Structures are given as structure tokens and as C-alpha cells.
N, C-alpha and C positions, 0 to 999 in steps of 0.2 A: 585280564590284559595289561601287560604293563606299558608304561608310557613309551617305551622304544618301541612296542610292538606297531606294524604298520597295518591298518584295516583295509580290506579290499572296498571298492565301490559297493554299495549296497549293503553292506553288513550290519546287522543289526544289534545293538548295545541296549539291554534294558529296554525293548520295544520301540527305539529310537534309531532310525537309517542313519548311519554314520559314514561317510565318504572319505577314503583316502585323500589327503590333501592334493597329491599331484593330479589326482582325477578330477576333484574339485575345480581346480585352475583350469584344466583342459574344457571341462562343461561350461564353465564361465567364459572362456574365451570362443566356444564355440556358440554361445548364445549372443555374444558379442558379434562376432564374424560374421555369422549367418548361413555358413554351411556351403559356400560355393568350393568348388574343387580347390580352388586356393589357399583355403583356409588353414590347413596345415595341420589340423589338429587331430583330424582321424578319429574324431569322438562322434558317435553316434546318438541321438536321442531318442526317447520314447516316453511314453505316458504323459504326466503333467510337462515336463521338460518340452516334449515335441510341441505340445498345444500353447505354449508360453511362446516358442520359436515362431511358431504360426501366426500367433497376433502380432508380435514385434515384426516380422517379414510384412504383413498385410500392409505396414505403416513405414518403415523404414527399408524395406528391401528394393524399392524401385531404383534402377540404375539410369544414367542419362545415355544416350546413345553412345556415347564413347566407350563407356564401360560395359553396356551391354554387346558391344562388338567383340572386346577382348573375351569377355567371358563367354559369349556364343548363344547368350540366352538372358533373357531378362526373369529372374527367379522370383520376382514378386507375385504374390497371389494378389495384391491389391484389395480394395475396399468394395471398389464399384462404386456405384453412384445412386444405388437404390438405400432408401429409409431401412427395409428390414436387415441388408447384411450388414450396415454400419451399426444398428441397433445391436446385433449379435455379436458383432466386434468389441462394441462398449461393455457388453455384460462381461465377455471374457475377460477383457483387461481388468475389470473388476472384482474377477474371482482370481485372478493370477498375480495381480500387483497391487500394493499399499496405496492409500488414496493420494499421497503425494506424489507417485510415479504417474497414477492414474490421470491426473488433473495435467502433468506435463505432456503426456501422450496424447490427451485431447486436444490440447494447445496445438501440439505439432500435426496433427490431424488436419484441425481446421486450416491452418497455415500452409502446409506441404499438399493437401491432396484437396484444397477448395472447397471443406464440405460444410461451410458457413450457411450455404443456401438450405441445407438439410435442417438446421436448426429452427427454421420456420415451420416445422410440423412437430405438432404436440407430443407424439409418440417418442419422438427424437428427445425433444425436453426433458421427458419422464426418465429417460435412459441414461443421460448425462450425469458426471460428478459434477455438482454445482460449486464452483470458486469464482475468486475476485474476475479473474480473466474471461470466463464464461460470460459473466455479467456484462462487461466490458462488449464482448462481442455481440450480445443480444441489444445491448443500447445502440450500437450501431446499425442494428438491422430493424430497429424501432419504427422507422417509417415504412418499410416494407412488409412489415409482419403482418399476415391475415388475421382477422378478428377472432377466427378459432383457434390462433396460437395465443393471442396475448394473454388471455388469463393464465394459461401454463406459465408463460413468461414471466409474468408478474409474480407467479407462486415461487418459481426458482429463484428471481431476485431477491424476493422477501427473506426466504431461508439464509442465504448467504447473508444479507444484511442483518437479520437476526443473530447469526452467528457471531458476526462482527461485533456487534454491540454490547454481546456478552464478553466478548474478550476484551474491551476495550473500554466501555463506558464507567464501569465502576473506578479504574485506576485514575482516569481522565477528571471524573469529578473531584475524587480525592486530591490529585496532584493541584487541579486550579483552584479548590475552595481553600487550600491551604497557602496559594499565592496569592489570593485576594486577601485572606486575612492578613497575611504578612505586607502586603502594600498597603492597608489601613493603619498607618502609624500613628500612635496617639502620645501624648506627652506625660501621661497620667495613667499608665495601663494597672489593670488588675494584677493580683500575685501573680495567677497561673497563665498571665499573658506577657509576663517579663520576659526579654531576650538576655538572659543572664551574660553570655559571653560578650554582648555588647556593652553591657551596663558597667562590667565589670573594667572591661577596656577603657570606659571612658570616665570612671572614677579613680585610676591608679593613682593618681596625686594624691588621695585621701587615705592612702594605707597607711595603718596605723601597727608599727612594727610590735609594740609591747603587747597588743592583742592579737597579731598574725591574722588582722582582716581587712577589709574596705569597708569604709562608711560611705555608701552612696548619696551623694548630694542631688544626683539627676538620675531616675529609672529610664530605662529604653525599653521599648516593648511595642506591641501590635495590639491593635483592635481586633475584633471580630467582626467580618463582613456581614453587614445588615441585608435584609431582605430587599432593601433599595437595589437599583442597579449602581455598580460599582464601575464597571469596563463595558466598553463596545468594540466588539469584534467583527470585522469584514473579511470574509472569506472570499478571494477573488480567485476563480477556478478557470483555467484554460481548458477548454473542452474539444481541441484539436484531439485527432485521432490518436496519436501517440500519448496522449494522457488519461486513457481509457482507465487506467488502476488507480490512478490519483483522483479522477471524479468521483469514481467509487468510494473511497477512503474518505475525502472530503466532506461527501455527502453525509456519512455516517457521523463524522465528528462534528460537523454541522448541527445534526440533530442533539448530540449529546449535549452541545455547548448551549443550544437554544433552551434545554430544559433546566437550565441553571438560571434562577431568578435574579442572581448578581450579575449575569451577562445577558447584554444585548446584542443578540448576534444576527448579522445580515450575511446571505449568502447568495452571491453574485456568479454568474457563469458566462464565458463569452466564446466566441470566434471573431468574425467581423462584425456580428451585433452583440448586443449585450443584453441578458435575461436577468430580472432579479427574481429569484425563487424562494425568498425569504417566507413567505407566506404559506409555502409547502413544506416549512421544517420541522412540522409535528409528523411526519410521516417521511424518511429518507427515500423510501419507493417511489414515492410522487417526485421529490426532486430527481431521482435518476431518471424517470420517464420524462422529466421536463428538459432533460438535457439533449443535445443534438450533436453525438460526437462526429468529428470529421470538419472539414471546412477549413479557413484559413484562420488568421490571428490578427487581432488588432488591441493590443494590449494599453496603447495610448488610450483609445477610447474607453475601454474598461475602467483604467484608472480614474479617468476624467468623470465617470459616474459615480465610484467610490467615493472620491472627494467631495462631490457634491452631496454625499450622504452623510458626512462628518459633522457633529455636531459639538462634541466635545474633544478637541484634538488632545489633549494632553492626557486623556482616559481612554483612548482610542488605539487598538491595534489592529494593522491592516494586513493580512498575509495574502501574499501573490503566489499563486501556485502554477507555475509555467515554465516551460524550457526554454522560453526567452526568444522563439523564433518571430521575431516581430514583423508584422505587415503593415503596421502603420507608421506612426512619424517618431523615429528613435528618439532625437533631441528633445521632443515635447514629452514623451514618456519619462526620460530622466529629469526634465524639468518639475514634473509633477512628482515624483519621489524626493525629490531635493525640497518641495514648497511643502509637502506634507510632512517630512521629518524636521522641518524648521518651525513648522506649527505646533510641535510637540507629538506628533504621531508616532508610535513605535511600527515601523516597517519591516516586516519579515519576507524574504524571497527563498519560495521551496523551488528547487527544479523538479522534484518528483515528490510525491506521498504515497510511499509503495515500498514491497519488498524486492522489487526487481533488481536491485543493484545500482550501478554508477547509469545514469540516462545521458541520452545525446542533448546537449543544449548548445545553444550562442555563445560561445566563450567571451566574446567581444562585449557583449551586453552585460555578462556576468562581471566581467572584469571593470565596467563602467559603474555598476551599482556597488560593486565593492568599494570603488574611490569616492562613493557618496556616504560610506559607513554603512551598507544595507548587502552583507556578504549572502552570495545565492548558494545554497547547498542542498542535496539531496535528503532526504528525512524519511525513517520508516515510521510506520505507524506507532511501534512501540516508544519512539524518541519523542512524538510529537506532543504529548502532555509537557515534558520537560521544556522544550520549545516555547509553549505558549505559556507556561509559568514563569519562565525568565522574563519573555516580552511584558507580561502582567507587571512584574516587579521591576521593569527596565534595568536588568542587570544583562551582563554579556549571553549570548544565546550559546547553548551547548552544541557547537559545531562539529561533527563528527570527523574524524581525522580519516583522511583520504589519501595520505601518503603512501 
């Protein structure tokens, strides 16, 4: 068949079904629009396509009263309220869609159809595709979770945490170990520790034209971070409901940092109360189940506690992870940040630590922190090691361009 020949829908070539491009566009629009009389495609579905359409309709096919009135009926089959029907639907979408799409559909089902309560049933938890957002939902249901479900819930959370650790731990340790080495400057470095760029720049006055070389009077380099504690890091995490994904990622990073001997890591979570979970950092699952998502926010109280734990200000990095919707005393919060910075603390404000894109946050408080030299910005998990490395080395933070 030549390039210009047009293939009909369903025609097979070398054993693979190939669709006419125009028919394929109609098929895709039919799946998007849902098949009401007004969809205009005139495309009928069968087989696997019909099953995919049924799974989509169960979740996205519901119409409000006005729409239903215009269409004459509510075409949605719905998911019902029973665990078996939802479990079947979860199995269907895992059959027809890739994992990334399944996770989005699960999240939409929980939000749109109020299925969170069904996650309290063990058989439901065994059927879902585990991801960060599901973990956030489970943590918010933690207090209402029956004992028969908690073991299954912990297994789901542990799977997600272990996957995140595999993805993030190696790069984080490597990046921060390098930052610790570079921050340990010495005046007489060994040959392999010499920073040649800075050494040459500092000795250009000793350039010998006849030999076309620089004679270094002073070597500049870095020592190797010893096994003793070099830096102290305090992660101060807002556990209000909107920060669920950030809590998950921060707990994993906290455990990774705590595993590094040269970093003394403290993890503090807060709403209107403050809880220090440092003694649970050897297991991030315990940390996560020690949180209580939801409730108010008192950043000032949390920072007051963190300030009381600082023993070596010049060697301390405080990371506040919050959307900055403060329920406490705003001016006191800003004064604490200014006082910590004046004492030598490196202060980092993250509006979110997640892959969810631009978060909602208090812009007035963010602007006030920026005026103090502590710019607030959202950070992805992949960028977090670079942010921490910059803070450890006391160099400008790699703030993402949000323009």
C-alpha cells in the first residue's frame, strides 16, 4: 500500500489494526463527548471501545439538573455506592488505561462521587492504584479507619513510600554529600580536592607569560565532609488538608536526610498544634501515620518551636513547607523569620513540595517573606535536592521561573 492510499477503519496491515486518520479522530471525539445525541460524531463504538466508554461514563457522565433537562435524561450509569461495583470499575480502568490515567480517574472518583468512605474497606484498598494522592486521602481518613482496614492501608502507604525512596534517595544523598563536601572549605586541600577554577582565578596575577602558566601561591579547595554532623536541617511541615502531597514527599525526604550521618535532621508537623516526629524518621510510614491532615494553621507557633531547637544557627537550615495561610500572629511569624536569618540560619520557604503545579497560597505573606530575603516558591520533588544543596552551601536558591 502506498503512502497516499487511505486505509479504512479496522483494516489490518501486518497483523496490526490500522484506522483511517479521519475515523480515528471521530472515534476519539466520540469517547471525549460521551455519545449524547448532540455529540455530532455519528460514530458507534463496539468491543473494547464500548467498554472504555462505559468506564468513562460511569465517572464523567453525570449531568447537573439543567443539563439533564436539556438532554432529556441522565446518561450516566454511575458507580453506585457499593464496594463491589466500585471495585469492578477500578479493575476495568486498570485494564483499559495506563497507570498515570488510572491515578487521575481514581482521584476524580473520590472528589466527584464522594467515594472516600469506601476506602475504609480492605477490599477496596487492594483494588486501587496506589499513588501520592491516594496516600493523602488515606491519611485524612486515618482517625475514622477501622482496625480491620489499618493494616491494609499501611501496606498501601508503604508501597508508595518505598517507590518514592527508590526514585529520590540516591540522587538526594549524592547531591547533598557533594554540597557538604564543598561547604567544608580548607586552606590546604589535597590535590584531588583543589577547586582549579577558583585557584586559577585567585592567582592570575602570578601568570608567567614566558612559560604560559600560572604559579599558584594559594590553593583553594574543599575538604571531605567527615562522619561528624556538619549541618542541621529542620523540616517544618504544614499539615492542613491542602498540603497532603507535600506532607508525603517531605516525610520521605526527611527519612532520607536522617539516614545521612553528616546531617542532623528534625521533622516537625503543625496545624494549630505542633508535633515533633523526629524520633520516627527511621520509618516514613510511621511519620505519615503520625500526621493529622486537616484543621487550622499556626505558623508562628511552629516556627517558635523550631527556633527553640536551633543550637548552631550558622550551620542550620530551616525549611518551612506551607501555603502560608496563617491563623496565628502574622507579625510575630515574620519577626521570627527575621531573627533566625539574623542569627545565621538559612531559611527556605516552599509553598508546596509536590508535582501538582502552581499551588494556592497567601500572596501577602509570600511577599512579606520575600522582602526579608526568604522568597517563597513551589518546589517539585526532583528540584528539592538542588534547593537543599544551595541552602547548605549558602548560595542563591534555584528558584524555578514561574513567568
